[in-house]
N, C-alpha and C positions, 0 to 999 in steps of 0.2 A: 382591634378588630381586623386591621389591614394585615398584620402578621398571621392571624388565624386563617384568613381567606387565602393568602399566599401559600401557606403550608398545605391547605386542602387542595389547591390546584397542583402543587408539586406531588402530593400524595396521590391524587387522582391520576395524574399522568404516569407516575411510577407503577401503580397497581394495574392500571389499564394496560400498559405495555407488556407487563409480565403475565397477564391473564392467559389461560390456556384454552381448554377445549370448549369451543363455542359453536359446535356443529349445528347445521340447520338441515332438517329434513322435513318436508311439508306434511301436513296431516293427511293429504290425499296421495302420499307416496314420496319417494326420495326425490329431492331436488338435486340430483347428482348426474354427472356424466360418467358413463361406463365406457371404457376402451380396453384394448389388449392388456394394459398395465393395471387395470382394476377400476376403482371408483374414485371420483373426485367430487367433493362436496364443498361448495363455497358458502360462506356465512357472514352474518353481521351480528354483533352483540352490543347491547346497551347495558352498561353497568348500573345496577340498582342500588346495591349496598356495598360498602368497603370499609375496612379498618386496618390500621397498621399498629402493632404493639411496639412502641419505641419511637425514635426520631428518624424519619425517612432521610434526613440530611446527614445523619451520623449512624448508619445501621451497625448493629452489633450481632454477634453470633446468637442464633436462636430467636431473633425478632421474627415475627410472623405477620403476614398480611393475608387477609381473607376477603373474598368478594363473591358476589353472585350477580347474575344479570339475566335479562330476557333475550331470547334468540329470534332472529328474523331471517326469512329466506329472501331471495332476490326480488320477489314481488312485494316485500315489506310486510308479509303476513307473519304474525307471531307463531312460532313452531315449537318452542320449548324453553328451557332455562339451563344455566350453567352454574356450577358451584366449584370454587377454586380455593386452595390453601397453599401458601408458599412460606418457606422458612429460609432465613439467611444462613448459609452454610459456610461462607468464606468471607473474610475481611482482610484489610491490609496487614501485613505486607503482600499477601496474595491478592489476586483480583477479587473484588466483592461480587459474590454470586448468591442466587437463591435457588432452592430446589422446590419444584411445584408439582402438585398432583391435582387433577381436575376431572370432573365428570360432566359430560354434556348429556342432558336428559331430554329425550325426544319420544314421540309417540311410538316409533319403531324400536326403541331400546336406548341403551346408554353407550357412550363411547368414553373410555378412560384414557387420558394422556398424562405424561409426566416427563420431567427432565430438569436440567440446570439451565439458568439464564443469567446474563449479566445484570448487575444491580448497581446504580440505576441503569435502566435499559438504554440501549443505543438506538439510533434512528433506523437501523436496519431491522428487517423481520427476524423473529426468533423462531427456531425450529425445535419441536418437541417430538417424542416418540409416542405413537399410538400403542398403548399397552394391552388393549383388548376391549371387550364390550359385552353387552347382553343382547338377547333376542336376535334381531336381524344383524347385529354387529358383533355377535359372539366370537367370530373368528377375525375380527378387525386387527390389522397390522399395517404399519406404514409410518407416515409422519404427518405432523400438523404444523403449518406455518401461520404465524399470527403477527400483526402489527397494529399499532394505534393509529386510528384515523383522527381522533380528537381525544381529549382527556377522558371521556366516558363512552367512546365508541371504538370497537375493535373490528378488524377485518381479518378473516382467517380462512384457510383452506385445508381440508383433510385430503391426503393422498393415500388411499387404501390399496394395498396390493392383494391380488387374488391368492 
């Protein structure tokens, strides 16, 4: 049982660190700051479900991890959810990396992000590209920076350009 619990903690930390689009926009309007450079949205996500196909301590090409979670704004109100899928695309002798695609689902629309991240993740934040969106986010471009606060909690910020 001890090995099982340890593996789940490693898996949770790995998946959480590589999670992507976790945007938060409140049901009463965007919880965002707009300036000359565009819109900035800060967010928090709590991972609800996650799975890794393979051994997270020995990743192989094609291994996948999939997760979903609930999104919260700065006042801790639940504002949406996120769905993410990542695939291991590079292993030794090259640096081990995973390519991810994710949708942040909010009342105002969806924001899609994607990109490549180190696997296992480093302690530094990971930056992904905003690929687009729907509804109010249909012209979304910019980047998304995310880092793990704890094994099941992420902190992230969208930086959207006009």
